[in-house]
CHARMM-style PDB file with segment names, atoms N, HN, CA, C and O in Angstrom:
ATOM      1  N   MET     1     -11.020  13.901  -3.611  1.00  0.00      PROA
ATOM      2  CA  MET     1     -11.260  12.435  -3.441  1.00  0.00      PROA
ATOM      3  C   MET     1     -12.117  12.291  -2.190  1.00  0.00      PROA
ATOM      4  O   MET     1     -11.881  12.891  -1.142  1.00  0.00      PROA
ATOM      5  N   SER     2     -13.161  11.423  -2.387  1.00  0.00      PROA
ATOM      6  HN  SER     2     -13.352  10.935  -3.238  1.00  0.00      PROA
ATOM      7  CA  SER     2     -13.924  11.065  -1.096  1.00  0.00      PROA
ATOM      8  C   SER     2     -13.386   9.804  -0.435  1.00  0.00      PROA
ATOM      9  O   SER     2     -12.853   8.917  -1.102  1.00  0.00      PROA
ATOM     10  N   TYR     3     -13.524   9.740   0.804  1.00  0.00      PROA
ATOM     11  HN  TYR     3     -13.957  10.460   1.346  1.00  0.00      PROA
ATOM     12  CA  TYR     3     -13.023   8.622   1.606  1.00  0.00      PROA
ATOM     13  C   TYR     3     -14.198   7.815   2.257  1.00  0.00      PROA
ATOM     14  O   TYR     3     -15.280   8.342   2.517  1.00  0.00      PROA
ATOM     15  N   THR     4     -13.912   6.516   2.499  1.00  0.00      PROA
ATOM     16  HN  THR     4     -13.033   6.088   2.288  1.00  0.00      PROA
ATOM     17  CA  THR     4     -14.804   5.752   3.241  1.00  0.00      PROA
ATOM     18  C   THR     4     -14.315   5.751   4.666  1.00  0.00      PROA
ATOM     19  O   THR     4     -13.241   5.263   5.019  1.00  0.00      PROA
ATOM     20  N   TYR     5     -15.194   6.341   5.457  1.00  0.00      PROA
ATOM     21  HN  TYR     5     -16.066   6.738   5.170  1.00  0.00      PROA
ATOM     22  CA  TYR     5     -14.871   6.400   7.046  1.00  0.00      PROA
ATOM     23  C   TYR     5     -15.367   5.131   7.783  1.00  0.00      PROA
ATOM     24  O   TYR     5     -16.524   4.738   7.626  1.00  0.00      PROA
ATOM     25  N   LEU     6     -14.518   4.516   8.557  1.00  0.00      PROA
ATOM     26  HN  LEU     6     -13.579   4.835   8.684  1.00  0.00      PROA
ATOM     27  CA  LEU     6     -14.891   3.356   9.238  1.00  0.00      PROA
ATOM     28  C   LEU     6     -14.593   3.501  10.688  1.00  0.00      PROA
ATOM     29  O   LEU     6     -13.594   4.110  11.073  1.00  0.00      PROA
ATOM     30  N   THR     7     -15.481   2.929  11.525  1.00  0.00      PROA
ATOM     31  HN  THR     7     -16.292   2.434  11.213  1.00  0.00      PROA
ATOM     32  CA  THR     7     -15.145   2.809  12.983  1.00  0.00      PROA
ATOM     33  C   THR     7     -14.159   1.694  13.155  1.00  0.00      PROA
ATOM     34  O   THR     7     -13.839   0.998  12.191  1.00  0.00      PROA
ATOM     35  N   THR     8     -13.679   1.508  14.326  1.00  0.00      PROA
ATOM     36  HN  THR     8     -13.938   2.073  15.109  1.00  0.00      PROA
ATOM     37  CA  THR     8     -12.711   0.443  14.638  1.00  0.00      PROA
ATOM     38  C   THR     8     -13.311  -0.890  14.396  1.00  0.00      PROA
ATOM     39  O   THR     8     -12.638  -1.785  13.887  1.00  0.00      PROA
ATOM     40  N   GLU     9     -14.600  -1.068  14.753  1.00  0.00      PROA
ATOM     41  HN  GLU     9     -15.147  -0.340  15.167  1.00  0.00      PROA
ATOM     42  CA  GLU     9     -15.282  -2.341  14.545  1.00  0.00      PROA
ATOM     43  C   GLU     9     -15.458  -2.709  13.050  1.00  0.00      PROA
ATOM     44  O   GLU     9     -15.326  -3.859  12.630  1.00  0.00      PROA
ATOM     45  N   GLU    10     -15.779  -1.596  12.252  1.00  0.00      PROA
ATOM     46  HN  GLU    10     -15.886  -0.662  12.593  1.00  0.00      PROA
ATOM     47  CA  GLU    10     -16.007  -1.860  10.797  1.00  0.00      PROA
ATOM     48  C   GLU    10     -14.665  -2.183  10.290  1.00  0.00      PROA
ATOM     49  O   GLU    10     -14.582  -3.181   9.574  1.00  0.00      PROA
ATOM     50  N   LEU    11     -13.495  -1.442  10.565  1.00  0.00      PROA
ATOM     51  HN  LEU    11     -13.562  -0.631  11.146  1.00  0.00      PROA
ATOM     52  CA  LEU    11     -12.277  -1.819  10.078  1.00  0.00      PROA
ATOM     53  C   LEU    11     -11.803  -3.303  10.392  1.00  0.00      PROA
ATOM     54  O   LEU    11     -11.215  -4.029   9.590  1.00  0.00      PROA
ATOM     55  N   SER    12     -12.156  -3.629  11.687  1.00  0.00      PROA
ATOM     56  HN  SER    12     -12.633  -3.039  12.339  1.00  0.00      PROA
ATOM     57  CA  SER    12     -11.725  -5.026  12.031  1.00  0.00      PROA
ATOM     58  C   SER    12     -12.426  -6.071  11.243  1.00  0.00      PROA
ATOM     59  O   SER    12     -11.874  -7.139  10.981  1.00  0.00      PROA
ATOM     60  N   GLU    13     -13.718  -5.763  10.832  1.00  0.00      PROA
ATOM     61  HN  GLU    13     -14.167  -4.895  11.045  1.00  0.00      PROA
ATOM     62  CA  GLU    13     -14.321  -6.740   9.995  1.00  0.00      PROA
ATOM     63  C   GLU    13     -13.653  -6.914   8.621  1.00  0.00      PROA
ATOM     64  O   GLU    13     -13.596  -8.018   8.078  1.00  0.00      PROA
ATOM     65  N   ARG    14     -13.157  -5.811   8.081  1.00  0.00      PROA
ATOM     66  HN  ARG    14     -13.204  -4.914   8.521  1.00  0.00      PROA
ATOM     67  CA  ARG    14     -12.481  -5.758   6.768  1.00  0.00      PROA
ATOM     68  C   ARG    14     -11.219  -6.361   6.796  1.00  0.00      PROA
ATOM     69  O   ARG    14     -10.906  -7.119   5.878  1.00  0.00      PROA
ATOM     70  N   ILE    15     -10.381  -6.112   7.800  1.00  0.00      PROA
ATOM     71  HN  ILE    15     -10.635  -5.496   8.545  1.00  0.00      PROA
ATOM     72  CA  ILE    15      -8.938  -6.614   7.733  1.00  0.00      PROA
ATOM     73  C   ILE    15      -8.853  -7.841   8.606  1.00  0.00      PROA
ATOM     74  O   ILE    15      -7.748  -8.372   8.714  1.00  0.00      PROA
ATOM     75  N   LYS    16      -9.837  -8.327   9.212  1.00  0.00      PROA
ATOM     76  HN  LYS    16     -10.734  -7.895   9.124  1.00  0.00      PROA
ATOM     77  CA  LYS    16      -9.905  -9.527  10.091  1.00  0.00      PROA
ATOM     78  C   LYS    16      -8.898  -9.508  11.171  1.00  0.00      PROA
ATOM     79  O   LYS    16      -8.197 -10.491  11.415  1.00  0.00      PROA
ATOM     80  N   TYR    17      -8.815  -8.288  11.879  1.00  0.00      PROA
ATOM     81  HN  TYR    17      -9.384  -7.490  11.681  1.00  0.00      PROA
ATOM     82  CA  TYR    17      -8.036  -8.151  13.093  1.00  0.00      PROA
ATOM     83  C   TYR    17      -9.165  -7.767  14.180  1.00  0.00      PROA
ATOM     84  O   TYR    17     -10.176  -7.126  13.892  1.00  0.00      PROA
ATOM     85  N   ASP    18      -8.871  -8.221  15.397  1.00  0.00      PROA
ATOM     86  HN  ASP    18      -8.050  -8.742  15.630  1.00  0.00      PROA
ATOM     87  CA  ASP    18      -9.653  -7.914  16.563  1.00  0.00      PROA
ATOM     88  C   ASP    18      -9.582  -6.466  16.753  1.00  0.00      PROA
ATOM     89  O   ASP    18      -8.523  -5.872  16.552  1.00  0.00      PROA
ATOM     90  N   PRO    19     -10.772  -5.790  17.175  1.00  0.00      PROA
ATOM     91  CA  PRO    19     -10.731  -4.334  17.457  1.00  0.00      PROA
ATOM     92  C   PRO    19      -9.791  -3.941  18.540  1.00  0.00      PROA
ATOM     93  O   PRO    19      -9.345  -2.794  18.518  1.00  0.00      PROA
ATOM     94  N   ARG    20      -9.437  -4.766  19.489  1.00  0.00      PROA
ATOM     95  HN  ARG    20      -9.799  -5.698  19.507  1.00  0.00      PROA
ATOM     96  CA  ARG    20      -8.419  -4.495  20.526  1.00  0.00      PROA
ATOM     97  C   ARG    20      -7.058  -4.428  19.876  1.00  0.00      PROA
ATOM     98  O   ARG    20      -6.209  -3.621  20.254  1.00  0.00      PROA
ATOM     99  N   THR    21      -6.855  -5.305  18.874  1.00  0.00      PROA
ATOM    100  HN  THR    21      -7.545  -5.961  18.567  1.00  0.00      PROA
ATOM    101  CA  THR    21      -5.380  -5.326  18.328  1.00  0.00      PROA
ATOM    102  C   THR    21      -5.238  -4.014  17.525  1.00  0.00      PROA
ATOM    103  O   THR    21      -4.171  -3.400  17.522  1.00  0.00      PROA
ATOM    104  N   ILE    22      -6.322  -3.593  16.845  1.00  0.00      PROA
ATOM    105  HN  ILE    22      -7.188  -4.092  16.847  1.00  0.00      PROA
ATOM    106  CA  ILE    22      -6.263  -2.346  16.154  1.00  0.00      PROA
ATOM    107  C   ILE    22      -6.012  -1.181  17.078  1.00  0.00      PROA
ATOM    108  O   ILE    22      -5.140  -0.353  16.816  1.00  0.00      PROA
ATOM    109  N   ARG    23      -6.757  -1.111  18.142  1.00  0.00      PROA
ATOM    110  HN  ARG    23      -7.465  -1.784  18.354  1.00  0.00      PROA
ATOM    111  CA  ARG    23      -6.513   0.082  19.153  1.00  0.00      PROA
ATOM    112  C   ARG    23      -5.186  -0.090  19.846  1.00  0.00      PROA
ATOM    113  O   ARG    23      -4.523   0.922  20.074  1.00  0.00      PROA
ATOM    114  N   ASN    24      -4.747  -1.241  20.194  1.00  0.00      PROA
ATOM    115  HN  ASN    24      -5.285  -2.063  20.009  1.00  0.00      PROA
ATOM    116  CA  ASN    24      -3.613  -1.304  21.107  1.00  0.00      PROA
ATOM    117  C   ASN    24      -2.299  -1.571  20.348  1.00  0.00      PROA
ATOM    118  O   ASN    24      -1.241  -1.129  20.797  1.00  0.00      PROA
ATOM    119  N   SER    25      -2.340  -2.265  19.241  1.00  0.00      PROA
ATOM    120  HN  SER    25      -3.198  -2.624  18.876  1.00  0.00      PROA
ATOM    121  CA  SER    25      -1.018  -2.496  18.561  1.00  0.00      PROA
ATOM    122  C   SER    25      -0.849  -1.783  17.212  1.00  0.00      PROA
ATOM    123  O   SER    25       0.240  -1.297  16.909  1.00  0.00      PROA
ATOM    124  N   LEU    26      -1.903  -1.716  16.410  1.00  0.00      PROA
ATOM    125  HN  LEU    26      -2.788  -2.111  16.656  1.00  0.00      PROA
ATOM    126  CA  LEU    26      -1.773  -0.990  15.105  1.00  0.00      PROA
ATOM    127  C   LEU    26      -1.831   0.521  15.081  1.00  0.00      PROA
ATOM    128  O   LEU    26      -1.131   1.186  14.318  1.00  0.00      PROA
ATOM    129  N   LYS    27      -2.697   1.046  15.949  1.00  0.00      PROA
ATOM    130  HN  LYS    27      -3.267   0.506  16.569  1.00  0.00      PROA
ATOM    131  CA  LYS    27      -2.900   2.484  16.042  1.00  0.00      PROA
ATOM    132  C   LYS    27      -1.664   3.144  16.538  1.00  0.00      PROA
ATOM    133  O   LYS    27      -1.189   2.796  17.619  1.00  0.00      PROA
ATOM    134  N   ASP    28      -1.136   4.032  15.850  1.00  0.00      PROA
ATOM    135  HN  ASP    28      -1.522   4.314  14.971  1.00  0.00      PROA
ATOM    136  CA  ASP    28       0.034   4.875  16.203  1.00  0.00      PROA
ATOM    137  C   ASP    28       1.314   4.175  16.055  1.00  0.00      PROA
ATOM    138  O   ASP    28       2.357   4.745  16.373  1.00  0.00      PROA
ATOM    139  N   SER    29       1.307   2.928  15.575  1.00  0.00      PROA
ATOM    140  HN  SER    29       0.459   2.465  15.317  1.00  0.00      PROA
ATOM    141  CA  SER    29       2.560   2.315  15.085  1.00  0.00      PROA
ATOM    142  C   SER    29       2.519   2.075  13.597  1.00  0.00      PROA
ATOM    143  O   SER    29       3.470   2.427  12.899  1.00  0.00      PROA
ATOM    144  N   VAL    30       1.486   1.506  13.099  1.00  0.00      PROA
ATOM    145  HN  VAL    30       0.713   1.219  13.666  1.00  0.00      PROA
ATOM    146  CA  VAL    30       1.320   1.126  11.660  1.00  0.00      PROA
ATOM    147  C   VAL    30       0.320   2.099  11.132  1.00  0.00      PROA
ATOM    148  O   VAL    30       0.512   2.591  10.020  1.00  0.00      PROA
ATOM    149  N   LEU    31      -0.736   2.419  11.837  1.00  0.00      PROA
ATOM    150  HN  LEU    31      -0.892   2.019  12.741  1.00  0.00      PROA
ATOM    151  CA  LEU    31      -1.784   3.308  11.400  1.00  0.00      PROA
ATOM    152  C   LEU    31      -1.520   4.741  12.059  1.00  0.00      PROA
ATOM    153  O   LEU    31      -1.501   4.877  13.283  1.00  0.00      PROA
ATOM    154  N   ILE    32      -1.331   5.734  11.226  1.00  0.00      PROA
ATOM    155  HN  ILE    32      -1.346   5.623  10.232  1.00  0.00      PROA
ATOM    156  CA  ILE    32      -0.793   7.015  11.775  1.00  0.00      PROA
ATOM    157  C   ILE    32      -1.991   7.931  11.714  1.00  0.00      PROA
ATOM    158  O   ILE    32      -2.746   7.927  10.741  1.00  0.00      PROA
ATOM    159  N   GLU    33      -2.162   8.726  12.773  1.00  0.00      PROA
ATOM    160  HN  GLU    33      -1.549   8.730  13.563  1.00  0.00      PROA
ATOM    161  CA  GLU    33      -3.158   9.876  12.882  1.00  0.00      PROA
ATOM    162  C   GLU    33      -2.830  10.896  11.760  1.00  0.00      PROA
ATOM    163  O   GLU    33      -1.672  11.235  11.517  1.00  0.00      PROA
ATOM    164  N   GLY    34      -3.914  11.369  11.088  1.00  0.00      PROA
ATOM    165  HN  GLY    34      -4.855  11.094  11.286  1.00  0.00      PROA
ATOM    166  CA  GLY    34      -3.756  12.214   9.955  1.00  0.00      PROA
ATOM    167  C   GLY    34      -3.450  11.628   8.596  1.00  0.00      PROA
ATOM    168  O   GLY    34      -3.548  12.283   7.559  1.00  0.00      PROA
ATOM    169  N   VAL    35      -3.064  10.321   8.653  1.00  0.00      PROA
ATOM    170  HN  VAL    35      -2.985   9.789   9.496  1.00  0.00      PROA
ATOM    171  CA  VAL    35      -2.729   9.554   7.373  1.00  0.00      PROA
ATOM    172  C   VAL    35      -3.852   8.570   7.310  1.00  0.00      PROA
ATOM    173  O   VAL    35      -4.684   8.665   6.408  1.00  0.00      PROA
ATOM    174  N   HSD    36      -3.924   7.661   8.185  1.00  0.00      PROA
ATOM    175  HN  HSD    36      -3.248   7.584   8.918  1.00  0.00      PROA
ATOM    176  CA  HSD    36      -4.797   6.486   8.216  1.00  0.00      PROA
ATOM    177  C   HSD    36      -6.076   6.696   8.986  1.00  0.00      PROA
ATOM    178  O   HSD    36      -7.066   6.009   8.737  1.00  0.00      PROA
ATOM    179  N   TYR    37      -6.077   7.676   9.963  1.00  0.00      PROA
ATOM    180  HN  TYR    37      -5.272   8.234  10.166  1.00  0.00      PROA
ATOM    181  CA  TYR    37      -7.359   7.915  10.755  1.00  0.00      PROA
ATOM    182  C   TYR    37      -7.290   9.362  11.167  1.00  0.00      PROA
ATOM    183  O   TYR    37      -6.255  10.027  11.193  1.00  0.00      PROA
ATOM    184  N   ILE    38      -8.549   9.802  11.502  1.00  0.00      PROA
ATOM    185  HN  ILE    38      -9.391   9.262  11.481  1.00  0.00      PROA
ATOM    186  CA  ILE    38      -8.779  11.212  11.951  1.00  0.00      PROA
ATOM    187  C   ILE    38      -9.666  11.035  13.193  1.00  0.00      PROA
ATOM    188  O   ILE    38     -10.327  10.027  13.442  1.00  0.00      PROA
ATOM    189  N   ARG    39      -9.587  12.220  13.987  1.00  0.00      PROA
ATOM    190  HN  ARG    39      -9.050  13.039  13.785  1.00  0.00      PROA
ATOM    191  CA  ARG    39     -10.471  12.427  15.104  1.00  0.00      PROA
ATOM    192  C   ARG    39     -11.408  13.546  14.743  1.00  0.00      PROA
ATOM    193  O   ARG    39     -11.036  14.686  15.018  1.00  0.00      PROA
ATOM    194  N   PRO    40     -12.494  13.385  14.203  1.00  0.00      PROA
ATOM    195  CA  PRO    40     -13.318  14.436  13.723  1.00  0.00      PROA
ATOM    196  C   PRO    40     -13.718  15.468  14.852  1.00  0.00      PROA
ATOM    197  O   PRO    40     -14.057  15.086  15.972  1.00  0.00      PROA
ATOM    198  N   PHE    41     -13.661  16.715  14.511  1.00  0.00      PROA
ATOM    199  HN  PHE    41     -13.385  17.025  13.602  1.00  0.00      PROA
ATOM    200  CA  PHE    41     -14.054  17.800  15.499  1.00  0.00      PROA
ATOM    201  C   PHE    41     -13.137  17.769  16.648  1.00  0.00      PROA
ATOM    202  O   PHE    41     -13.555  18.300  17.677  1.00  0.00      PROA
ATOM    203  N   GLY    42     -11.949  17.238  16.663  1.00  0.00      PROA
ATOM    204  HN  GLY    42     -11.610  16.806  15.827  1.00  0.00      PROA
ATOM    205  CA  GLY    42     -11.050  17.143  17.823  1.00  0.00      PROA
ATOM    206  C   GLY    42     -11.570  16.397  18.859  1.00  0.00      PROA
ATOM    207  O   GLY    42     -11.130  16.627  19.985  1.00  0.00      PROA
ATOM    208  N   GLY    43     -12.556  15.411  18.689  1.00  0.00      PROA
ATOM    209  HN  GLY    43     -12.914  15.224  17.775  1.00  0.00      PROA
ATOM    210  CA  GLY    43     -13.004  14.508  19.718  1.00  0.00      PROA
ATOM    211  C   GLY    43     -12.317  13.252  19.988  1.00  0.00      PROA
ATOM    212  O   GLY    43     -11.240  13.008  19.445  1.00  0.00      PROA
ATOM    213  N   ARG    44     -12.891  12.422  20.816  1.00  0.00      PROA
ATOM    214  HN  ARG    44     -13.766  12.621  21.257  1.00  0.00      PROA
ATOM    215  CA  ARG    44     -12.270  11.089  21.109  1.00  0.00      PROA
ATOM    216  C   ARG    44     -12.543  10.050  20.019  1.00  0.00      PROA
ATOM    217  O   ARG    44     -11.764   9.112  19.851  1.00  0.00      PROA
ATOM    218  N   LYS    45     -13.680  10.217  19.255  1.00  0.00      PROA
ATOM    219  HN  LYS    45     -14.313  10.980  19.392  1.00  0.00      PROA
ATOM    220  CA  LYS    45     -14.050   9.284  18.247  1.00  0.00      PROA
ATOM    221  C   LYS    45     -12.927   9.202  17.183  1.00  0.00      PROA
ATOM    222  O   LYS    45     -12.420  10.220  16.713  1.00  0.00      PROA
ATOM    223  N   ILE    46     -12.549   7.914  16.812  1.00  0.00      PROA
ATOM    224  HN  ILE    46     -12.961   7.087  17.194  1.00  0.00      PROA
ATOM    225  CA  ILE    46     -11.711   7.727  15.668  1.00  0.00      PROA
ATOM    226  C   ILE    46     -12.415   7.133  14.521  1.00  0.00      PROA
ATOM    227  O   ILE    46     -13.165   6.163  14.630  1.00  0.00      PROA
ATOM    228  N   LEU    47     -12.128   7.802  13.310  1.00  0.00      PROA
ATOM    229  HN  LEU    47     -11.519   8.590  13.222  1.00  0.00      PROA
ATOM    230  CA  LEU    47     -12.558   7.215  12.092  1.00  0.00      PROA
ATOM    231  C   LEU    47     -11.418   6.903  11.178  1.00  0.00      PROA
ATOM    232  O   LEU    47     -10.564   7.756  10.938  1.00  0.00      PROA
ATOM    233  N   TYR    48     -11.381   5.670  10.646  1.00  0.00      PROA
ATOM    234  HN  TYR    48     -12.075   4.977  10.841  1.00  0.00      PROA
ATOM    235  CA  TYR    48     -10.311   5.146   9.737  1.00  0.00      PROA
ATOM    236  C   TYR    48     -10.617   5.477   8.310  1.00  0.00      PROA
ATOM    237  O   TYR    48     -11.759   5.455   7.852  1.00  0.00      PROA
ATOM    238  N   LEU    49      -9.597   5.768   7.664  1.00  0.00      PROA
ATOM    239  HN  LEU    49      -8.669   5.785   8.037  1.00  0.00      PROA
ATOM    240  CA  LEU    49      -9.771   6.088   6.103  1.00  0.00      PROA
ATOM    241  C   LEU    49      -9.465   4.975   5.375  1.00  0.00      PROA
ATOM    242  O   LEU    49      -8.283   4.713   5.150  1.00  0.00      PROA
ATOM    243  N   TRP    50     -10.455   4.191   4.921  1.00  0.00      PROA
ATOM    244  HN  TRP    50     -11.415   4.404   5.103  1.00  0.00      PROA
ATOM    245  CA  TRP    50     -10.340   2.888   4.255  1.00  0.00      PROA
ATOM    246  C   TRP    50      -9.359   2.928   3.075  1.00  0.00      PROA
ATOM    247  O   TRP    50      -8.460   2.094   2.967  1.00  0.00      PROA
ATOM    248  N   GLU    51      -9.539   3.842   2.263  1.00  0.00      PROA
ATOM    249  HN  GLU    51     -10.270   4.520   2.350  1.00  0.00      PROA
ATOM    250  CA  GLU    51      -8.689   3.893   0.868  1.00  0.00      PROA
ATOM    251  C   GLU    51      -7.201   4.002   1.256  1.00  0.00      PROA
ATOM    252  O   GLU    51      -6.349   3.332   0.673  1.00  0.00      PROA
ATOM    253  N   LYS    52      -6.903   4.865   2.258  1.00  0.00      PROA
ATOM    254  HN  LYS    52      -7.596   5.409   2.732  1.00  0.00      PROA
ATOM    255  CA  LYS    52      -5.527   4.941   2.558  1.00  0.00      PROA
ATOM    256  C   LYS    52      -4.910   3.703   3.222  1.00  0.00      PROA
ATOM    257  O   LYS    52      -3.788   3.331   2.877  1.00  0.00      PROA
ATOM    258  N   ILE    53      -5.607   3.058   4.161  1.00  0.00      PROA
ATOM    259  HN  ILE    53      -6.518   3.360   4.441  1.00  0.00      PROA
ATOM    260  CA  ILE    53      -5.221   1.818   4.748  1.00  0.00      PROA
ATOM    261  C   ILE    53      -5.124   0.812   3.716  1.00  0.00      PROA
ATOM    262  O   ILE    53      -4.092   0.141   3.711  1.00  0.00      PROA
ATOM    263  N   GLU    54      -6.052   0.569   2.794  1.00  0.00      PROA
ATOM    264  HN  GLU    54      -6.890   1.114   2.798  1.00  0.00      PROA
ATOM    265  CA  GLU    54      -6.010  -0.445   1.731  1.00  0.00      PROA
ATOM    266  C   GLU    54      -4.730  -0.212   0.865  1.00  0.00      PROA
ATOM    267  O   GLU    54      -3.984  -1.145   0.567  1.00  0.00      PROA
ATOM    268  N   LYS    55      -4.515   1.067   0.481  1.00  0.00      PROA
ATOM    269  HN  LYS    55      -5.121   1.824   0.723  1.00  0.00      PROA
ATOM    270  CA  LYS    55      -3.312   1.297  -0.362  1.00  0.00      PROA
ATOM    271  C   LYS    55      -1.999   0.799   0.326  1.00  0.00      PROA
ATOM    272  O   LYS    55      -1.165   0.102  -0.251  1.00  0.00      PROA
ATOM    273  N   ASP    56      -1.911   1.193   1.509  1.00  0.00      PROA
ATOM    274  HN  ASP    56      -2.589   1.759   1.978  1.00  0.00      PROA
ATOM    275  CA  ASP    56      -0.687   0.789   2.323  1.00  0.00      PROA
ATOM    276  C   ASP    56      -0.618  -0.604   2.590  1.00  0.00      PROA
ATOM    277  O   ASP    56       0.503  -1.111   2.621  1.00  0.00      PROA
ATOM    278  N   MET    57      -1.676  -1.354   2.798  1.00  0.00      PROA
ATOM    279  HN  MET    57      -2.587  -0.942   2.773  1.00  0.00      PROA
ATOM    280  CA  MET    57      -1.732  -2.762   3.035  1.00  0.00      PROA
ATOM    281  C   MET    57      -1.188  -3.557   1.827  1.00  0.00      PROA
ATOM    282  O   MET    57      -0.515  -4.579   1.964  1.00  0.00      PROA
ATOM    283  N   THR    58      -1.533  -3.007   0.607  1.00  0.00      PROA
ATOM    284  HN  THR    58      -2.080  -2.177   0.496  1.00  0.00      PROA
ATOM    285  CA  THR    58      -1.189  -3.824  -0.573  1.00  0.00      PROA
ATOM    286  C   THR    58       0.210  -3.433  -1.191  1.00  0.00      PROA
ATOM    287  O   THR    58       0.699  -4.020  -2.157  1.00  0.00      PROA
ATOM    288  N   ARG    59       0.835  -2.311  -0.489  1.00  0.00      PROA
ATOM    289  HN  ARG    59       0.438  -1.834   0.295  1.00  0.00      PROA
ATOM    290  CA  ARG    59       2.138  -1.919  -1.091  1.00  0.00      PROA
ATOM    291  C   ARG    59       3.224  -2.942  -0.742  1.00  0.00      PROA
ATOM    292  O   ARG    59       3.267  -3.470   0.370  1.00  0.00      PROA
ATOM    293  N   PRO    60       4.059  -3.195  -1.670  1.00  0.00      PROA
ATOM    294  CA  PRO    60       5.214  -4.143  -1.389  1.00  0.00      PROA
ATOM    295  C   PRO    60       6.100  -3.627  -0.211  1.00  0.00      PROA
ATOM    296  O   PRO    60       6.243  -2.437   0.070  1.00  0.00      PROA
ATOM    297  N   VAL    61       6.633  -4.600   0.393  1.00  0.00      PROA
ATOM    298  HN  VAL    61       6.517  -5.567   0.164  1.00  0.00      PROA
ATOM    299  CA  VAL    61       7.528  -4.268   1.518  1.00  0.00      PROA
ATOM    300  C   VAL    61       9.011  -4.131   1.015  1.00  0.00      PROA
ATOM    301  O   VAL    61       9.571  -4.996   0.342  1.00  0.00      PROA
ATOM    302  N   SER    62       9.541  -3.041   1.384  1.00  0.00      PROA
ATOM    303  HN  SER    62       9.087  -2.338   1.931  1.00  0.00      PROA
ATOM    304  CA  SER    62      10.936  -2.795   0.944  1.00  0.00      PROA
ATOM    305  C   SER    62      12.052  -3.407   1.866  1.00  0.00      PROA
ATOM    306  O   SER    62      11.801  -3.664   3.044  1.00  0.00      PROA
ATOM    307  N   ILE    63      13.199  -3.619   1.355  1.00  0.00      PROA
ATOM    308  HN  ILE    63      13.404  -3.410   0.399  1.00  0.00      PROA
ATOM    309  CA  ILE    63      14.289  -4.131   2.231  1.00  0.00      PROA
ATOM    310  C   ILE    63      14.640  -3.275   3.328  1.00  0.00      PROA
ATOM    311  O   ILE    63      15.020  -3.771   4.389  1.00  0.00      PROA
ATOM    312  N   ASP    64      14.542  -1.970   3.161  1.00  0.00      PROA
ATOM    313  HN  ASP    64      14.233  -1.567   2.299  1.00  0.00      PROA
ATOM    314  CA  ASP    64      14.990  -0.911   4.164  1.00  0.00      PROA
ATOM    315  C   ASP    64      14.030  -1.103   5.321  1.00  0.00      PROA
ATOM    316  O   ASP    64      14.450  -1.032   6.477  1.00  0.00      PROA
ATOM    317  N   SER    65      12.778  -1.338   5.056  1.00  0.00      PROA
ATOM    318  HN  SER    65      12.437  -1.394   4.118  1.00  0.00      PROA
ATOM    319  CA  SER    65      11.764  -1.459   6.159  1.00  0.00      PROA
ATOM    320  C   SER    65      11.876  -2.802   6.847  1.00  0.00      PROA
ATOM    321  O   SER    65      11.539  -2.922   8.025  1.00  0.00      PROA
ATOM    322  N   LEU    66      12.338  -3.804   6.143  1.00  0.00      PROA
ATOM    323  HN  LEU    66      12.613  -3.707   5.186  1.00  0.00      PROA
ATOM    324  CA  LEU    66      12.544  -5.045   6.813  1.00  0.00      PROA
ATOM    325  C   LEU    66      13.747  -5.091   7.719  1.00  0.00      PROA
ATOM    326  O   LEU    66      13.768  -5.775   8.743  1.00  0.00      PROA
ATOM    327  N   MET    67      14.762  -4.331   7.303  1.00  0.00      PROA
ATOM    328  HN  MET    67      14.745  -3.776   6.472  1.00  0.00      PROA
ATOM    329  CA  MET    67      16.033  -4.180   8.089  1.00  0.00      PROA
ATOM    330  C   MET    67      16.064  -3.216   9.172  1.00  0.00      PROA
ATOM    331  O   MET    67      16.975  -3.188  10.000  1.00  0.00      PROA
ATOM    332  N   SER    68      15.079  -2.430   9.171  1.00  0.00      PROA
ATOM    333  HN  SER    68      14.339  -2.453   8.499  1.00  0.00      PROA
ATOM    334  CA  SER    68      15.020  -1.295  10.249  1.00  0.00      PROA
ATOM    335  C   SER    68      15.064  -1.868  11.760  1.00  0.00      PROA
ATOM    336  O   SER    68      15.576  -1.189  12.650  1.00  0.00      PROA
ATOM    337  N   GLY    69      14.578  -2.982  11.987  1.00  0.00      PROA
ATOM    338  HN  GLY    69      14.162  -3.534  11.264  1.00  0.00      PROA
ATOM    339  CA  GLY    69      14.649  -3.535  13.404  1.00  0.00      PROA
ATOM    340  C   GLY    69      15.798  -4.447  13.620  1.00  0.00      PROA
ATOM    341  O   GLY    69      16.012  -4.886  14.750  1.00  0.00      PROA
ATOM    342  N   VAL    70      16.578  -4.773  12.576  1.00  0.00      PROA
ATOM    343  HN  VAL    70      16.404  -4.416  11.658  1.00  0.00      PROA
ATOM    344  CA  VAL    70      17.740  -5.604  12.744  1.00  0.00      PROA
ATOM    345  C   VAL    70      19.058  -4.962  13.258  1.00  0.00      PROA
ATOM    346  O   VAL    70      19.831  -5.555  14.011  1.00  0.00      PROA
ATOM    347  N   ILE    71      19.238  -3.794  12.825  1.00  0.00      PROA
ATOM    348  HN  ILE    71      18.610  -3.312  12.214  1.00  0.00      PROA
ATOM    349  CA  ILE    71      20.500  -3.145  13.253  1.00  0.00      PROA
ATOM    350  C   ILE    71      20.416  -2.392  14.557  1.00  0.00      PROA
ATOM    351  OT1 ILE    71      21.409  -1.816  15.002  1.00  0.00      PROA
TER     352      ILE     71
END
């Protein structure tokens, strides 16, 4: 499968979040390295995998994930 690689700025345009919110809040909590983004050649640059992000964004929320912060 081929992926669409996006920079933080390009991703922010698609999902309508500020790039700072993506970097500071979503990255490593909702967006996971190796699943939703990669660091090519072990560098600092981050490229997001659009197809993986889009799939997870449209997935229904389960009761277990909603209750995880309550208990």
